[in-house]
C-alpha positions as CSV (number, residue, x, y, z in Angstrom):
1,M,32.2,0.9,-9.2
2,N,29.6,-1.5,-8.1
3,F,26.9,-3.0,-10.2
4,I,24.9,-3.9,-7.0
5,D,26.5,-2.4,-3.7
6,L,25.4,-4.9,-0.8
7,K,28.5,-4.2,1.2
8,A,27.2,-0.8,1.6
9,Q,23.9,-1.8,3.1
10,Y,25.3,-4.3,5.3
11,E,27.7,-1.4,6.9
12,R,24.2,0.2,7.3
13,I,23.1,-2.9,9.4
14,R,26.1,-4.1,10.4
15,E,25.2,-4.6,14.0
16,P,21.7,-5.4,14.2
17,V,22.1,-8.2,11.6
18,N,25.1,-9.6,13.3
19,A,23.1,-10.0,16.4
20,R,19.8,-11.5,14.8
21,I,22.2,-14.1,13.4
22,Q,24.6,-14.9,16.9
23,N,20.9,-15.2,18.5
24,V,20.5,-17.8,15.8
25,L,23.3,-19.2,16.5
26,E,22.6,-19.4,20.2
27,H,19.1,-20.8,20.0
28,G,19.9,-23.5,17.3
29,Q,16.5,-23.6,15.7
30,Y,18.1,-23.7,12.4
31,V,15.1,-24.7,10.1
32,L,11.7,-22.9,10.8
33,G,13.1,-21.2,14.1
34,P,11.1,-18.3,15.5
35,E,12.7,-16.4,13.1
36,T,11.0,-17.5,9.8
37,L,7.7,-16.8,11.9
38,E,8.2,-13.4,12.4
39,L,9.4,-12.9,9.0
40,E,6.2,-14.4,7.6
41,Q,4.1,-12.2,9.9
42,R,6.2,-8.9,9.2
43,L,5.4,-10.2,5.4
44,A,2.1,-10.4,5.2
45,Q,1.7,-7.5,7.1
46,F,3.8,-5.3,4.6
47,V,2.1,-6.4,1.7
48,G,-1.1,-6.3,3.1
49,A,-2.1,-10.4,2.3
50,K,-3.1,-12.4,4.6
51,H,-0.8,-15.2,4.6
52,C,3.3,-15.6,3.9
53,I,4.8,-18.6,3.4
54,A,8.4,-18.4,3.2
55,A,9.9,-20.8,1.1
56,S,13.7,-21.8,-0.2
57,S,14.1,-19.5,-3.5
58,G,12.0,-17.8,-6.1
59,S,11.9,-20.7,-8.3
60,D,10.8,-22.8,-5.8
61,T,7.7,-20.8,-5.0
62,L,7.0,-20.4,-8.5
63,L,7.0,-24.6,-8.4
64,I,5.0,-24.8,-4.9
65,A,2.3,-22.4,-6.3
66,L,1.4,-24.7,-9.6
67,M,1.8,-27.9,-7.5
68,A,-0.8,-26.2,-4.6
69,L,-3.2,-25.5,-7.9
70,D,-2.6,-28.8,-9.3
71,I,-1.0,-28.2,-12.3
72,G,0.6,-30.7,-14.1
73,A,1.0,-32.6,-17.1
74,G,-1.4,-31.6,-20.1
75,D,-2.2,-28.8,-18.5
76,E,-1.2,-25.2,-20.1
77,V,0.0,-22.0,-18.2
78,I,0.2,-18.5,-20.0
79,T,3.4,-16.5,-19.3
80,S,5.7,-14.2,-20.9
81,P,9.0,-15.0,-22.8
82,F,10.7,-11.9,-21.6
83,T,12.2,-13.2,-18.4
84,F,14.4,-15.3,-16.6
85,I,14.3,-18.8,-17.5
86,A,13.0,-19.7,-13.7
87,T,9.2,-18.9,-15.2
88,G,9.1,-21.4,-18.1
89,E,11.2,-23.5,-16.0
90,M,8.6,-24.4,-13.0
91,I,5.6,-24.3,-15.5
92,A,7.5,-27.3,-17.4
93,L,8.9,-29.0,-13.9
94,A,5.4,-29.1,-13.0
95,G,4.8,-30.7,-16.3
96,A,3.0,-27.8,-17.6
97,K,3.3,-26.6,-21.0
98,P,4.4,-22.7,-21.0
99,V,2.4,-20.5,-23.3
100,F,4.0,-16.9,-24.1
101,V,2.6,-14.0,-25.0
102,D,4.3,-11.3,-26.0
103,I,5.1,-8.2,-24.3
104,D,4.3,-4.2,-23.7
105,R,7.0,-2.8,-25.6
106,Q,6.5,0.5,-22.9
107,T,6.4,-1.6,-20.1
108,Y,8.6,-5.3,-21.1
109,N,5.7,-6.7,-19.0
110,I,3.5,-9.4,-20.7
111,D,0.7,-7.4,-23.0
112,P,-3.3,-8.0,-21.8
113,A,-4.6,-7.6,-24.9
114,L,-2.7,-10.6,-26.2
115,I,-3.7,-13.8,-23.4
116,E,-7.1,-14.2,-24.5
117,R,-6.3,-15.4,-27.8
118,A,-3.8,-18.0,-26.1
119,I,-6.0,-19.7,-24.1
120,T,-7.5,-23.2,-25.0
121,P,-9.6,-25.8,-22.8
122,R,-6.0,-26.5,-21.4
123,T,-5.3,-23.3,-19.7
124,K,-5.0,-23.7,-16.1
125,A,-3.6,-20.4,-14.9
126,I,-1.6,-17.2,-16.0
127,M,1.6,-16.2,-14.9
128,P,2.7,-12.8,-15.3
129,V,5.9,-11.0,-14.6
130,S,6.4,-8.0,-12.9
131,L,10.1,-7.5,-14.7
132,Y,12.7,-4.7,-13.6
133,G,10.8,-3.8,-10.6
134,Q,7.1,-2.7,-12.1
135,C,4.2,-4.9,-11.3
136,A,2.4,-6.3,-14.3
137,D,-0.9,-4.7,-15.6
138,F,-3.5,-7.1,-13.4
139,D,-6.6,-5.6,-13.4
140,P,-7.4,-6.3,-17.0
141,I,-5.4,-9.7,-16.5
142,N,-7.2,-10.6,-13.4
143,A,-10.5,-9.8,-15.5
144,I,-9.8,-12.6,-17.9
145,A,-8.4,-14.9,-15.2
146,E,-12.3,-14.7,-13.7
147,K,-14.2,-14.9,-17.2
148,H,-12.1,-18.4,-18.0
149,N,-12.1,-19.5,-14.4
150,L,-7.8,-19.3,-14.0
151,A,-5.6,-18.9,-11.2
152,V,-3.2,-15.8,-11.8
153,I,0.6,-16.3,-10.2
154,E,2.6,-13.0,-9.9
155,D,5.7,-13.7,-10.6
156,A,7.1,-10.8,-8.3
157,A,10.9,-11.8,-8.2
158,Q,11.7,-8.2,-9.3
159,S,8.7,-6.0,-8.0
160,F,8.4,-6.9,-4.3
161,G,8.0,-3.5,-2.8
162,A,6.3,-1.9,-6.0
163,Y,2.5,-0.9,-6.1
164,Y,-0.1,-1.3,-8.8
165,K,-2.9,1.1,-8.0
166,G,-2.3,1.6,-4.6
167,R,-1.6,-2.6,-3.7
168,A,1.7,-4.1,-3.3
169,S,3.5,-6.4,-5.9
170,C,2.4,-9.9,-4.3
171,A,-1.5,-8.5,-3.3
172,V,-2.2,-8.2,-6.8
173,S,-3.1,-11.6,-7.6
174,Q,-4.9,-15.2,-6.0
175,I,-1.3,-16.2,-5.0
176,G,2.2,-13.6,-4.9
177,S,5.3,-15.3,-5.7
178,T,9.1,-13.8,-4.7
179,S,12.5,-14.2,-4.7
180,F,15.0,-13.1,-1.9
181,F,17.9,-13.7,-4.0
182,P,20.9,-11.4,-2.6
183,S,20.7,-9.1,-5.5
184,K,16.9,-8.3,-5.4
185,P,15.1,-5.2,-4.2
186,L,15.0,-7.1,-0.5
187,G,17.5,-9.8,-0.5
188,C,18.9,-12.2,1.5
189,Y,22.8,-13.8,2.0
190,G,21.9,-16.8,-0.3
191,D,19.1,-18.3,-1.7
192,G,15.0,-17.7,-0.4
193,G,11.6,-16.3,-1.9
194,A,8.3,-16.5,0.1
195,L,4.6,-16.6,-1.2
196,F,1.6,-15.0,-0.5
197,T,-2.5,-15.5,-1.0
198,D,-5.6,-14.6,1.2
199,D,-6.9,-17.8,-0.2
200,D,-6.8,-19.8,3.5
201,A,-6.9,-23.5,1.8
202,L,-4.0,-22.7,-0.9
203,A,-2.0,-21.0,1.8
204,K,-2.0,-24.4,3.7
205,L,-2.0,-26.9,0.4
206,M,1.7,-24.5,0.1
207,K,2.9,-24.9,3.7
208,E,2.4,-28.5,3.7
209,I,4.1,-28.7,-0.3
210,R,7.2,-26.9,1.2
211,V,8.0,-29.0,4.0
212,H,7.6,-33.1,1.5
213,G,3.7,-32.8,1.4
214,Q,3.4,-33.1,5.2
215,D,0.3,-31.4,6.7
216,R,1.7,-33.4,10.4
217,R,5.2,-35.2,11.4
218,Y,5.9,-38.0,9.0
219,H,2.4,-37.7,7.6
220,H,2.4,-36.7,3.5
221,P,-0.8,-36.6,2.1
222,R,0.2,-35.0,-1.2
223,L,3.7,-34.7,-2.6
224,G,5.7,-31.8,-2.0
225,I,9.3,-30.6,-1.8
226,N,12.3,-29.4,0.3
227,G,11.3,-25.7,0.4
228,R,12.1,-24.3,3.6
229,L,13.9,-20.6,3.9
230,D,16.6,-21.6,6.5
231,T,16.0,-19.5,10.0
232,L,19.7,-17.8,9.5
233,Q,18.3,-16.3,6.2
234,A,15.1,-15.3,7.7
235,A,16.8,-13.4,10.8
236,I,19.2,-11.5,7.9
237,L,15.9,-10.2,6.0
238,L,14.1,-8.8,9.0
239,S,17.2,-6.9,9.6
240,K,17.0,-6.1,6.2
241,L,13.0,-5.5,5.8
242,D,13.7,-3.0,9.0
243,I,15.6,-0.5,6.3
244,F,13.5,-1.6,3.2
245,A,10.7,1.8,3.6
246,D,13.6,3.9,3.4
247,E,15.4,1.8,0.3
248,V,12.3,1.4,-2.2
249,E,12.5,5.2,-1.6
250,A,16.1,5.8,-2.3
251,R,15.3,3.3,-5.6
252,A,12.8,5.7,-6.7
253,R,14.6,8.9,-6.4
254,I,17.4,7.0,-8.1
255,G,15.3,5.8,-10.9
256,A,13.8,9.1,-11.7
257,R,17.5,11.3,-11.4
258,Y,18.7,8.5,-14.0
259,A,15.6,9.1,-16.4
260,E,16.4,13.3,-15.9
261,M,20.2,12.4,-16.6
262,I,19.7,10.6,-19.7
263,D,17.2,12.6,-21.1
264,A,19.1,15.6,-20.4
265,A,22.3,13.8,-22.4
266,F,20.6,12.4,-25.0
267,G,19.0,15.6,-25.6
268,G,19.3,16.7,-29.5
269,V,21.8,13.5,-30.2
270,D,20.7,12.0,-33.1
271,A,17.7,9.5,-33.6
272,S,19.6,6.8,-34.3
273,L,21.9,7.3,-30.9
274,Q,18.7,7.5,-29.2
275,V,18.9,6.0,-25.4
276,T,15.5,4.7,-24.4
277,A,14.7,5.0,-20.6
278,P,12.4,3.1,-18.4
279,T,8.7,3.6,-18.8
280,L,6.2,3.9,-15.7
281,A,2.8,2.6,-16.7
282,P,0.0,5.0,-14.6
283,E,-0.6,4.4,-10.8
284,C,2.5,2.3,-10.6
285,T,5.8,2.5,-8.8
286,S,9.2,0.9,-9.5
287,V,11.7,-0.6,-7.1
288,Y,14.1,-0.8,-10.1
289,A,15.2,-4.3,-9.6
290,Q,17.5,-3.5,-12.3
291,Y,17.6,0.1,-14.0
292,T,17.5,-1.1,-18.1
293,V,18.1,1.0,-21.3
294,E,17.8,0.5,-24.5
295,V,20.8,0.9,-26.4
296,P,21.4,1.1,-29.9
297,N,24.7,-1.4,-31.2
298,R,24.4,-2.9,-27.6
299,A,27.8,-5.1,-27.8
300,K,29.9,-2.0,-28.4
301,V,28.3,0.2,-25.8
302,E,28.9,-2.7,-23.5
303,E,32.5,-2.5,-24.6
304,G,32.5,1.0,-23.9
305,M,31.4,1.0,-20.8
306,K,33.6,-1.7,-19.4
307,A,36.7,0.6,-21.0
308,R,35.3,3.5,-18.7
309,G,35.4,1.3,-15.8
310,V,31.3,1.1,-15.4
311,P,29.9,-2.5,-15.5
312,T,26.6,-3.0,-17.5
313,A,24.9,-6.8,-17.2
314,V,22.0,-7.6,-19.8
315,H,18.3,-8.8,-18.6
316,Y,17.8,-10.8,-21.0
317,P,19.8,-11.5,-23.8
318,V,17.4,-14.6,-25.3
319,P,13.7,-14.8,-24.5
320,L,12.4,-18.4,-23.2
321,H,10.8,-19.2,-27.0
322,L,14.2,-19.3,-28.5
323,Q,16.4,-21.3,-26.0
324,P,16.9,-24.4,-26.7
325,V,15.4,-26.3,-24.0
326,F,12.1,-24.9,-25.3
327,A,12.8,-26.0,-28.7
328,D,10.2,-28.8,-29.0
329,L,8.0,-25.9,-28.5
330,G,8.1,-24.9,-31.9
331,Q,8.7,-21.3,-32.1
332,G,11.2,-19.8,-33.6
333,E,12.6,-16.0,-34.7
334,G,9.6,-14.3,-35.3
335,A,6.9,-16.1,-33.3
336,F,7.7,-12.7,-30.3
337,P,8.6,-10.0,-31.9
338,K,8.9,-7.7,-29.4
339,S,10.1,-10.0,-26.9
340,E,13.0,-10.4,-29.7
341,A,13.4,-7.0,-30.6
342,A,13.9,-5.6,-26.8
343,S,16.3,-9.2,-25.9
344,R,18.3,-7.4,-28.6
345,R,18.8,-3.6,-27.2
346,V,18.4,-3.6,-23.1
347,M,21.1,-3.0,-21.0
348,S,21.0,-2.5,-17.3
349,L,22.8,-0.4,-15.4
350,P,24.2,0.2,-12.0
351,M,21.5,0.1,-9.7
352,H,20.9,0.3,-5.8
353,P,19.9,2.3,-3.1
354,Y,23.3,3.6,-2.3
355,L,24.3,5.1,-5.5
356,T,25.4,8.5,-5.5
357,E,24.1,11.5,-7.7
358,A,28.0,11.6,-8.5
359,Q,28.4,8.2,-9.5
360,Q,25.1,8.2,-11.3
361,A,26.7,11.1,-13.5
362,T,29.7,8.8,-14.1
363,V,27.4,6.2,-15.7
364,V,25.5,8.3,-17.9
365,K,28.6,10.4,-18.8
366,A,30.6,7.0,-19.8
367,L,26.9,5.7,-21.3
368,K,26.5,8.6,-23.6
369,E,30.1,8.9,-25.1
370,S,30.1,4.9,-25.5
371,V,27.0,5.3,-27.2
372,L,28.5,8.2,-29.2
373,A,31.6,5.6,-30.1
374,S,29.4,3.1,-31.2
């Protein structure tokens, strides 16, 4: 069984994706070719944003956003400690200090009720992470940001295609940033990402920063990076975008079916052996970039799943404040108890749009057997 089945997806789009790749090979515009512009236009339309800037990775898009907001040394950016390293890493690479705020234990996203107390005179932005495929709670976050004149950057690396109160992920804040890493809900065949905004000035800055700070050929009014999306990756994403809405529906259906199966499997099981399925916040959808449950005795459950031929993963076993690279922030065990508790229990199950009901039944059967044996 595959944890993520990109081969099944490729079989579905084999002809159109091969044709698009061949077209790029024939016209030879491998950097910022016509497919890149077409992709930006289609992505902006999909999200409902005025501007889309395709870029080299979801990490680079976060850095580009921070640079466009002129965030650097002496500044602070509030974010979640329960996320992939890139979120805090890009804040630090920009020269700023990541300031962590604990999560809502139900959604695993940053808890808006804890944000305001973390704001200082040095705070310049809030970077909520829309983890596991579900948007953070942006209405209160945006209200806090407006009150304190702060920017908001959505780290939507895992939530592209999800909706928050009728608005698409990447269109719920000043800047939206997503990733097209192959395993993402919309992924290319390498690294890629995109930025979204309705702000004309920010869009201009971000476009310039992704090309070495260049506003016209060999004229560089600001520092930038080499942050362009390859044309071949844009061509691949265009082929995948044609089926993306259908895949998002499939992800929602599979996620709901997992929840039903887990509830049925663990009904009546001793409380100490319960498995917790993901919680959807009101008026939110999820694209289930990961289908992440909480289990007791995780190490033993992982061993049991592996022995039964079912792959699993942990997203994420060590919160950012406990990573050695952020030791100088001085936040040890106990600083963010909800993130720490989640990091000890979360485990992701196989999840992709081509997962069959029979495969899900196999996963849940293995899960129950592994938990009961743990």
